[in-house]
C-alpha positions in Angstrom: 10.6 11.6 -15.9 7.3 13.1 -17.1 7.1 16.9 -17.8 3.6 17.5 -16.4 2.6 16.3 -12.9 0.1 16.8 -10.2 0.1 16.3 -6.4 -3.1 15.1 -4.8 -3.5 14.1 -1.2 -5.9 14.1 1.8 -7.2 17.4 2.9 -5.9 17.1 6.5 -3.3 14.7 8.0 -2.7 14.5 11.7 0.5 12.7 12.9 2.6 12.3 16.0 2.1 11.5 19.7 -1.6 11.3 20.7 -2.7 12.2 17.1 -5.9 10.1 17.7 -7.3 12.9 20.0 -8.1 14.8 16.8 -11.0 12.4 16.2 -13.2 14.6 18.3 -12.6 17.7 16.2 -12.9 15.8 12.9 -16.3 14.2 13.8 -17.7 17.4 15.4 -21.3 18.0 14.2 -21.7 14.4 13.0 -23.7 12.1 15.3 -23.8 8.9 13.4 -20.4 7.4 12.6 -19.7 4.1 10.7 -16.4 2.3 11.7 -15.0 -0.1 9.1 -12.5 -2.6 10.6 -11.9 -6.3 11.0 -12.2 -8.8 13.9 -8.4 -8.9 14.4 -8.3 -5.1 15.1 -11.1 -5.3 17.6 -9.6 -8.4 19.3 -6.2 -6.6 19.6 -7.9 -3.8 21.5 -6.9 -1.2 18.9 -10.5 -0.2 18.4 -10.7 1.0 22.0 -8.2 3.7 21.3 -10.6 5.1 18.7 -13.9 4.5 20.5 -12.9 6.5 23.6 -13.1 9.6 21.4 -16.6 8.7 20.1 -18.4 8.1 23.4 -21.0 10.8 22.6 -21.7 9.4 19.1 -23.9 6.7 17.7 -21.4 4.2 16.3 -22.2 1.6 13.7 -19.5 -1.1 13.6 -18.8 -3.1 10.5 -16.0 -5.5 11.7 -16.3 -8.5 9.4 -14.4 -7.2 6.5 -12.4 -9.7 4.5 -8.6 -9.5 3.8 -7.6 -9.3 0.2 -11.3 -8.9 -0.9 -12.7 -9.7 -4.3 -15.0 -7.3 -6.1 -18.1 -9.2 -5.4 -17.4 -9.4 -1.7 -17.0 -5.7 -1.6 -20.2 -5.2 -3.4 -22.0 -7.4 -0.9 -20.7 -5.2 1.9 -21.8 -2.0 0.1 -25.3 -3.5 -0.4 -25.5 -4.3 3.3 -24.3 -0.9 4.6 -26.6 1.0 2.3 -29.5 0.0 4.6 -27.8 1.9 7.5 -27.7 5.6 8.2 -24.5 7.4 9.0 -22.7 10.7 8.3 -19.1 9.7 8.2 -16.8 6.7 7.7 -13.9 5.9 9.9 -11.6 3.1 8.5 -9.5 1.5 11.2 -7.2 -1.1 9.7 -4.8 -2.1 7.0 -4.9 -1.8 3.3 -7.9 -4.1 2.7 -10.1 -2.3 5.3 -9.2 1.1 3.9 -9.7 0.0 0.3 -13.2 -1.3 1.1 -14.1 1.9 3.0 -13.0 4.0 0.1 -15.2 2.1 -2.3 -18.1 2.4 0.1 -17.6 6.1 0.2 -18.1 6.5 -3.6 -20.8 3.9 -4.0 -22.9 4.4 -0.9 -25.4 6.7 -2.6 -24.9 5.5 -6.1 -26.6 3.0 -8.4 -23.3 2.0 -9.9 -21.5 -1.1 -8.7 -17.9 -2.1 -8.0 -17.9 -4.0 -11.4 -19.1 -0.9 -13.1 -16.1 1.0 -11.7 -13.8 -1.8 -12.9 -15.0 -0.9 -16.4 -15.2 2.9 -15.9 -13.8 4.5 -12.8 -14.9 8.0 -13.9 -18.4 7.0 -12.7 -17.5 7.3 -9.1 -18.7 10.2 -7.0 -17.9 10.6 -3.3 -21.1 10.4 -1.2 -19.6 10.7 2.4 -16.5 11.9 4.2 -13.8 9.5 5.2 -11.2 9.3 8.0 -8.4 6.8 7.5 -6.5 5.4 10.6 -4.0 2.9 9.4 -3.0 0.0 11.7 0.0 -1.1 9.6 2.9 0.9 8.2 3.0 -0.2 4.7 0.1 0.0 2.2 -0.2 3.8 2.1 -3.8 3.3 1.2 -4.7 6.1 3.5 -3.0 8.5 1.0 -3.9 7.0 -2.4 -6.9 7.2 -4.8 -6.6 3.5 -5.3 -8.6 0.5 -4.2 -7.3 -3.0 -5.0 -9.8 -5.8 -5.5 -9.5 -9.3 -6.9 -11.5 -10.2 -10.0 -12.2 -13.9 -9.2 -12.8 -15.1 -12.8 -9.4 -13.7 -13.8 -7.5 -14.7 -10.7 -6.0 -11.2 -10.8 -5.9 -8.2 -8.5 -7.0 -5.0 -10.2 -6.7 -1.4 -9.1 -9.7 0.9 -9.2 -8.3 4.4 -9.3 -10.2 7.7 -8.9 -9.5 11.0 -7.0 -12.9 10.8 -5.4 -11.5 8.0 -3.2 -8.8 10.2 -1.6 -9.5 10.4 2.1 -10.7 13.6 3.6 -8.8 13.0 6.8 -5.9 10.8 7.9 -4.5 10.1 11.4 -1.1 8.6 11.8 -0.6 7.5 15.4 2.2 5.0 16.2 0.1 3.5 19.1 -1.9 1.8 16.5 1.1 -0.3 15.3 2.9 -0.7 18.6 1.9 -4.4 19.0 1.9 -5.3 15.4 3.2 -8.9 14.9 6.6 -9.1 13.2 5.2 -11.1 10.3 2.7 -8.4 9.4 5.0 -5.5 10.3 7.7 -6.9 8.0 5.4 -7.6 5.0 3.7 -4.3 5.1 6.9 -2.4 5.7 8.6 -4.0 2.7 5.4 -3.1 0.7 6.1 0.5 1.6 9.7 0.1 0.5 8.5 -1.2 -2.8 6.2 1.7 -3.3 9.0 4.2 -2.7 11.7 2.6 -4.9 9.2 1.9 -7.7 8.0 5.5 -7.7 11.6 6.7 -7.8 12.4 4.4 -10.8 9.1 4.9 -12.6 8.8 6.5 -16.0 6.3 8.8 -14.4 8.6 10.0 -11.6 8.6 13.7 -11.2 9.6 16.4 -8.6 6.4 15.9 -6.6 6.7 12.1 -6.4 10.5 12.3 -5.7 9.9 14.6 -2.8 7.9 12.0 -1.0 9.5 8.8 -2.4 13.0 9.7 -1.5 12.0 10.8 2.0 10.1 7.5 2.4 13.2 5.5 1.3 15.3 7.4 3.8 12.9 6.7 6.7 12.4 3.0 5.7 16.0 2.1 5.1 17.0 3.6 8.5 14.1 2.4 10.6 12.3 -0.6 9.2 14.2 -3.4 11.0 14.1 -1.7 14.4 10.5 -0.8 14.0 9.5 -4.3 13.1 11.6 -6.1 15.7 11.5 -3.8 18.8 8.0 -3.3 20.3 9.3 -0.3 22.3 10.9 1.5 19.3 8.1 4.1 19.0 10.2 6.7 17.1 11.1 4.1 14.5 7.4 3.0 14.3 6.3 6.6 13.8 8.9 7.0 11.1 7.5 4.0 9.3 3.9 5.3 9.5 5.2 8.5 7.9 7.1 6.6 5.3 4.1 4.5 4.4 2.0 7.6 4.0 4.7 9.3 1.9 4.9 6.2 -0.3 1.1 6.5 -0.9 1.5 10.1 -1.8 4.3 9.2 -4.2 2.1 6.6 -5.9 -0.6 9.2 -6.4 1.9 11.5 -8.1 3.8 8.8 -10.0 3.0 5.1 -9.9 4.3 1.7 -9.1 5.9 -0.5 -11.8 6.7 -4.2 -12.6 7.1 -5.3 -8.9 3.4 -4.7 -8.3 2.3 -5.7 -11.8 3.9 -9.2 -11.5 2.8 -9.6 -7.8 -0.9 -9.2 -8.6 -1.4 -12.7 -10.0 0.3 -14.1 -6.9 -2.3 -12.5 -4.7 -5.2 -12.9 -7.1 -5.0 -16.7 -7.6 -2.8 -18.0 -4.8 -3.8 -15.5 -2.1 -0.3 -14.7 -1.1 -0.5 -11.6 1.1 0.2 -8.4 -0.9 3.3 -7.4 1.0 4.9 -10.8 0.7 4.2 -11.1 -3.0 5.9 -7.7 -3.5 8.8 -8.7 -1.3 9.3 -11.8 -3.5 9.3 -9.8 -6.8 11.2 -6.7 -5.4 14.8 -7.8 -5.8 14.5 -9.7 -9.0 12.7 -6.8 -10.7 15.2 -4.2 -9.3 18.2 -6.2 -10.5 16.5 -6.5 -13.9 15.8 -2.8 -14.0 19.3 -1.7 -12.8 20.8 -1.1 -16.2 18.1 1.5 -16.9 18.0 2.9 -13.4 21.6 3.2 -12.1 21.5 6.9 -11.7 18.2 6.8 -9.7 19.6 4.1 -7.4 22.7 6.1 -6.9 20.6 9.1 -5.8 18.9 6.9 -3.3 22.3 5.9 -2.0 23.3 9.6 -1.6 20.1 10.2 0.3 19.8 7.2 2.7 23.3 6.1 3.5 24.5 7.5 6.8 28.0 6.2 6.3 28.7 7.3 2.8 31.8 6.1 1.1 33.3 8.9 -1.0 34.7 8.6 -4.5 32.7 5.4 -5.3 31.1 4.9 -8.7 27.5 5.2 -9.7 27.4 1.5 -10.3 28.7 0.8 -6.8 26.1 3.1 -5.3 23.4 1.4 -7.3 24.5 -2.1 -6.2 24.6 -1.0 -2.5 21.0 0.1 -2.6 19.8 -3.2 -4.2 21.9 -5.2 -1.7 20.5 -3.2 1.2 17.0 -3.9 0.2 17.8 -7.6 -0.2 19.4 -7.5 3.3 16.3 -6.0 4.8 14.0 -8.6 3.2 16.2 -11.4 4.5 16.7 -9.9 8.0 12.9 -9.7 8.4 12.6 -13.4 7.4 10.0 -12.8 4.7 9.3 -15.8 2.4 11.0 -15.2 -1.0 10.2 -18.5 -2.7 6.9 -19.5 -4.4 7.5 -23.1 -3.4 6.4 -22.2 0.2 2.9 -21.6 -1.3 2.9 -24.8 -3.5 3.5 -22.9 -6.7 5.7 -24.6 -9.3 6.8 -24.5 -12.9 3.5 -26.0 -14.0 1.9 -22.7 -13.0 4.4 -20.5 -14.9 2.6 -20.0 -18.1 -0.6 -18.8 -16.3 1.4 -16.5 -14.1 3.2 -14.9 -17.1 -0.1 -14.5 -19.0 -1.8 -12.9 -16.0 1.2 -10.6 -15.1 1.5 -9.3 -18.6 -2.1 -8.1 -18.5 -1.3 -5.5 -15.8 -0.3 -3.0 -18.5 -1.4 -0.1 -16.3 1.7 -0.6 -14.2 4.1 -2.4 -16.7 4.1 0.8 -18.9 5.7 2.6 -16.0 8.7 0.3 -15.8 11.9 2.0 -17.0 13.0 -1.2 -18.7 10.5 -2.9 -21.0 9.4 -6.3 -19.7 8.5 -8.8 -22.4 6.9 -12.2 -21.8 10.3 -14.0 -21.7 11.5 -11.5 -19.1 8.4 -12.0 -16.9 8.9 -15.8 -17.2 12.6 -15.5 -16.1 11.6 -13.2 -13.2 9.0 -15.7 -11.9 11.5 -18.6 -12.4 14.0 -16.7 -10.1 11.6 -17.1 -7.1 10.6 -20.7 -7.7 
């Protein structure tokens, strides 16, 4: 656990029933509003929930944003929107939408490019206020200073990190995830679980990150299956939105570890959705880490288990937590084998080489991961 730590988060967060109504107050005094979203959000009717609070505004709609974008795709979007005039950005969508909107917010009035930020993120400077409205309960992007893009020539996802990208406002309203398909709800929900448990077991964990990460784990363990499988379970869905946000705050105060590091090549080259690639790596990495993290897993057990068994060992508590996470992944029917994506042993060397480059996250892992360890972890999901 680190000895010096800092908590950074959005200025204002609105949550609970009818939280969307706060859009009117947030956008007061701003006539021209840009909405960043994707076609799926619009076609699902989710945009209507937002637009009804913007009837007196001039709305510019950018709804052709790609999923899992690469850095050059994001730059093309920035170059396009620079020609428009607006006073605030509303991001309505999942992690990719919010990550793109955050990069637009710091590059809209700048001569720097996305690739420049990949080299030196300190160049960024916020040029416009942002409001994040997540439509999945998982990425936590609404809370983080991170934007994830693929670098195409390296077949690798990379995180651009800078406090200037932290949202000014966030709205968490469960109506936005009420009709979320099981496949998406499950993958993004497990992504949130990965954020929480990685922050708890990170070398950079601290009292600030623990405050949010442990609460996130509690909410996720006790709500994720119901929230994903029951369209009417609004309390559980609201709990998952909070958990995803808390996970994002924990990332800002601590950081993810080897699960995310080793999943980045799976998304970068093979375009496996981020939540699924994390779900694949989650259990193998946690089992690998257990010898160094038993005490932290045991604390998770004490926090989340509603039917605690007394007088059981730290090792038994630790194993319960890992088994519970594995049970959730299996219950939600998330793919856990690379063979489903046509990835075999012939791809192993490249995966290992790419994964070992993500030192920004690997250094956070409680147990050192060497090349042979990474190779074994990938082999476990083949």
